[in-house]
C-alpha angles and dihedrals in degrees: 000000000000114000124220110283094022135102138193136193133224133188134186138175126194134188107244091213089060090057092043091052092050090050092048090049101042102020122197092352091067092050092047090051095056102028136056120231090258091052091050090054091052093046093051090057093060126092089241109027092190094058089054091046090049091052090051090048089053092047092054091048090049092050091049089052092049089052089048096232108091120211104320145126091299096044113036131173090266099049090090133022126206110222136165129243120226091275091054096254113143121239134175120241118197110223126214088274089070101057092136091057098046094117094057122108119215124195114191140188123189131191134174142167133174094293110027142032122198137186133191122190139183114203117193135175116210118240 
């Protein structure tokens, strides 16, 4: 757990084909497991929905690493959603599941190409 006045970083990279294979095998159920409804809407607007889903998958993994907990009972796929501001810049929104972390700030950067998606995050807690 990050203490007031502290920060931590997290990074993750995922093979897009791994996410694509899971989607092809499990369909919408897989996407609904890892993405919130708002994230699904954003991903479906992209030229390659799976690249966008993979980037969000990587972002959630990176956030869980920065928090030091991994994806677990206390930090699930739906605890945070990765959205975009009007300029297209990604940001993390804590959902109702994350009440105890509401005061945290998350800065995020996403990148993806045909083969890989990556995310880097800085999580801080104000003093």
